[in-house]
One Martini backbone bead per residue (centre of mass of N, CA, C, O) as a GRO file, in nm:
protein
  141
    1MET     BB    1   0.095   0.037   0.025
    2GLU     BB    2   0.155   0.372  -0.034
    3VAL     BB    3  -0.065   0.452   0.197
    4PRO     BB    4  -0.123   0.448   0.506
    5PRO     BB    5  -0.369   0.392   0.720
    6VAL     BB    6  -0.563   0.673   0.852
    7CYS     BB    7  -0.747   0.792   1.101
    8PRO     BB    8  -0.948   1.085   1.120
    9ILE     BB    9  -1.014   1.060   1.431
   10CYS     BB   10  -0.738   0.927   1.590
   11GLY     BB   11  -0.464   0.871   1.396
   12LYS     BB   12  -0.451   0.583   1.355
   13GLU     BB   13  -0.373   0.288   1.231
   14GLY     BB   14  -0.499   0.090   1.016
   15GLN     BB   15  -0.656  -0.213   0.911
   16ASN     BB   16  -0.688  -0.431   0.655
   17ALA     BB   17  -0.564  -0.353   0.397
   18ARG     BB   18  -0.723  -0.319   0.064
   19LEU     BB   19  -0.785  -0.395  -0.252
   20ILE     BB   20  -1.092  -0.310  -0.452
   21GLY     BB   21  -0.968  -0.139  -0.705
   22SER     BB   22  -0.916  -0.075  -1.067
   23ALA     BB   23  -0.779   0.152  -1.326
   24SER     BB   24  -0.736   0.225  -1.672
   25TYR     BB   25  -0.605   0.479  -1.888
   26CYS     BB   26  -0.681   0.646  -2.200
   27ASN     BB   27  -0.631   0.815  -2.461
   28ALA     BB   28  -0.742   0.901  -2.774
   29ALA     BB   29  -0.491   0.717  -2.892
   30GLY     BB   30  -0.456   0.468  -2.665
   31ALA     BB   31  -0.273   0.565  -2.450
   32PRO     BB   32  -0.148   0.558  -2.162
   33SER     BB   33  -0.281   0.779  -1.863
   34GLY     BB   34  -0.328   0.595  -1.623
   35GLY     BB   35  -0.483   0.559  -1.287
   36SER     BB   36  -0.674   0.369  -1.042
   37VAL     BB   37  -0.731   0.333  -0.683
   38TRP     BB   38  -0.895   0.121  -0.433
   39CYS     BB   39  -0.916   0.138  -0.076
   40GLU     BB   40  -0.942  -0.053   0.233
   41ALA     BB   41  -1.019  -0.008   0.587
   42VAL     BB   42  -0.974  -0.031   0.952
   43CYS     BB   43  -1.084   0.103   1.266
   44THR     BB   44  -1.099  -0.054   1.570
   45ASP     BB   45  -1.126   0.177   1.777
   46CYS     BB   46  -1.377   0.327   1.608
   47ASP     BB   47  -1.542   0.154   1.410
   48VAL     BB   48  -1.429   0.214   1.102
   49ASP     BB   49  -1.438   0.288   0.765
   50LEU     BB   50  -1.195   0.306   0.500
   51ARG     BB   51  -1.080   0.524   0.228
   52PHE     BB   52  -0.889   0.512  -0.087
   53THR     BB   53  -0.780   0.737  -0.353
   54SER     BB   54  -0.615   0.699  -0.675
   55LYS     BB   55  -0.561   0.942  -0.932
   56LYS     BB   56  -0.335   0.933  -1.161
   57GLY     BB   57  -0.119   0.909  -0.904
   58VAL     BB   58  -0.302   1.079  -0.703
   59PRO     BB   59  -0.322   1.100  -0.383
   60SER     BB   60  -0.505   1.073  -0.109
   61VAL     BB   61  -0.693   1.040   0.168
   62TRP     BB   62  -0.816   0.903   0.428
   63TYR     BB   63  -1.166   0.805   0.460
   64LEU     BB   64  -1.481   0.796   0.538
   65ILE     BB   65  -1.760   0.577   0.498
   66ALA     BB   66  -1.932   0.869   0.471
   67PRO     BB   67  -2.094   1.133   0.514
   68GLU     BB   68  -2.132   1.454   0.530
   69LYS     BB   69  -2.244   1.690   0.740
   70SER     BB   70  -2.398   1.855   0.509
   71GLN     BB   71  -2.604   1.595   0.457
   72LEU     BB   72  -2.764   1.636   0.695
   73LEU     BB   73  -3.108   1.639   0.808
   74ARG     BB   74  -3.213   1.416   1.043
   75LEU     BB   75  -3.324   1.291   1.325
   76LEU     BB   76  -3.413   0.982   1.443
   77SER     BB   77  -3.633   0.803   1.584
   78ASN     BB   78  -3.693   0.512   1.741
   79ASP     BB   79  -3.947   0.447   1.575
   80GLU     BB   80  -3.815   0.479   1.295
   81VAL     BB   81  -3.598   0.265   1.331
   82GLU     BB   82  -3.794   0.033   1.385
   83ALA     BB   83  -3.948   0.049   1.115
   84ILE     BB   84  -3.704  -0.005   0.936
   85THR     BB   85  -3.625  -0.272   1.060
   86ASN     BB   86  -3.885  -0.422   0.989
   87LYS     BB   87  -3.859  -0.382   0.684
   88MET     BB   88  -3.564  -0.511   0.642
   89GLN     BB   89  -3.631  -0.810   0.745
   90ARG     BB   90  -3.758  -0.904   0.461
   91TYR     BB   91  -3.446  -0.884   0.377
   92LYS     BB   92  -3.164  -1.046   0.369
   93ALA     BB   93  -2.932  -0.857   0.264
   94ILE     BB   94  -3.038  -0.575   0.360
   95GLY     BB   95  -3.082  -0.657   0.654
   96ALA     BB   96  -2.783  -0.712   0.715
   97LYS     BB   97  -2.684  -0.427   0.651
   98TRP     BB   98  -2.856  -0.283   0.862
   99ASN     BB   99  -2.751  -0.437   1.111
  100ALA     BB  100  -2.456  -0.347   1.076
  101LEU     BB  101  -2.512  -0.054   1.129
  102LEU     BB  102  -2.636  -0.084   1.418
  103LEU     BB  103  -2.372  -0.221   1.540
  104ARG     BB  104  -2.203   0.058   1.534
  105ARG     BB  105  -2.325   0.145   1.782
  106ARG     BB  106  -2.291   0.367   2.048
  107PRO     BB  107  -2.306   0.531   2.310
  108GLY     BB  108  -2.466   0.833   2.181
  109ASP     BB  109  -2.553   0.756   1.924
  110GLU     BB  110  -2.694   0.839   1.601
  111ILE     BB  111  -2.976   0.851   1.378
  112TRP     BB  112  -2.964   0.958   1.035
  113ARG     BB  113  -3.061   1.154   0.780
  114TYR     BB  114  -2.949   1.176   0.433
  115GLN     BB  115  -2.813   1.316   0.146
  116PHE     BB  116  -2.720   1.124  -0.123
  117ASN     BB  117  -2.874   1.285  -0.348
  118ASP     BB  118  -3.094   1.464  -0.528
  119LYS     BB  119  -3.329   1.215  -0.469
  120HIS     BB  120  -3.184   1.075  -0.214
  121THR     BB  121  -3.177   0.884   0.085
  122GLY     BB  122  -3.015   0.807   0.394
  123ILE     BB  123  -2.830   0.633   0.652
  124THR     BB  124  -2.670   0.734   0.968
  125VAL     BB  125  -2.405   0.734   1.185
  126VAL     BB  126  -2.365   0.947   1.476
  127ARG     BB  127  -2.053   1.071   1.620
  128ASN     BB  128  -1.998   1.351   1.764
  129GLY     BB  129  -2.122   1.485   1.481
  130LEU     BB  130  -2.012   1.229   1.308
  131PRO     BB  131  -2.015   1.054   1.038
  132ILE     BB  132  -1.939   0.675   1.023
  133ALA     BB  133  -2.190   0.558   0.857
  134CYS     BB  134  -2.378   0.375   0.592
  135PHE     BB  135  -2.714   0.366   0.428
  136ASN     BB  136  -2.823   0.239   0.109
  137THR     BB  137  -3.055   0.257  -0.158
  138ILE     BB  138  -3.281   0.226  -0.391
  139GLY     BB  139  -3.372   0.506  -0.297
  140SER     BB  140  -3.563   0.598  -0.031
  141LEU     BB  141  -3.606   0.594   0.341
   0.00000   0.00000   0.00000
């Protein structure tokens, strides 16, 4: 790994870094013009997933796989979280993904709705005012 994983929350080195994807680019003449790599790791102290992207050889920094604070819309009530949980349990794969998100919660964490893109919303775990994990589906939740 060209840049060791560093957690943006605690500053400690992440673990289990792995390459999750890569791409090669060509210019209009078909000659190679660089590439991109995507890596993921985990910070076990903070229980967050990290991602790193290098585009055309220019590395970025490790970042949380979570929305930005500016995307947060509103805090969900316990009743709303329970209703979503009941709905998600009908689906094997997506229900497991939802449960994995809920398992990320620590005392004091909150569940928020966030703006996923122009048309859809997702759900995120917010810890000390910072989104730390996310859940989205096709469509809004």
